[in-house]
C-alpha positions in Angstrom: 139.2 140.4 67.0 136.0 138.4 66.2 133.2 138.4 68.8 130.5 135.7 69.1 126.9 136.9 69.3 124.7 134.1 70.7 121.0 133.7 70.0 118.5 131.0 70.8 115.8 132.2 68.5 115.9 129.4 65.9 113.3 130.9 63.6 115.4 134.0 62.9 116.9 134.1 59.5 120.3 135.0 61.1 120.3 132.0 63.5 123.2 129.7 62.8 124.2 126.3 64.2 125.5 126.5 67.7 123.1 129.3 68.6 125.3 131.8 66.7 124.0 135.0 65.1 125.2 135.5 61.6 124.0 139.0 61.0 126.6 141.6 59.9 125.3 144.0 62.6 123.0 143.8 65.6 120.5 146.5 66.5 119.2 146.5 70.1 116.7 149.0 71.4 115.4 149.9 74.8 111.7 150.2 75.8 112.7 152.7 78.5 114.3 155.5 76.3 118.0 155.7 75.9 118.8 153.5 79.0 117.7 150.1 80.3 118.1 148.5 83.7 117.6 144.9 82.6 117.5 142.7 79.5 113.6 142.6 79.7 113.6 146.2 78.8 115.3 145.6 75.5 114.5 144.1 72.1 116.7 142.9 69.2 115.4 144.8 66.1 117.7 142.7 63.9 115.3 139.7 64.2 113.7 138.7 60.9 111.6 135.5 60.8 113.1 132.8 58.6 111.0 131.6 55.7 
């Protein structure tokens, strides 16, 4: 079953039309160790600026 990953960061090389992420895999990390209590405590390490 395919899942959609949505992303609004248009200057990422994996950004696709319709705010879709085209990366094969997504890597998300937490600023607070191995757990997070909100999205503001996380970052997408998959991001790469488009050229």
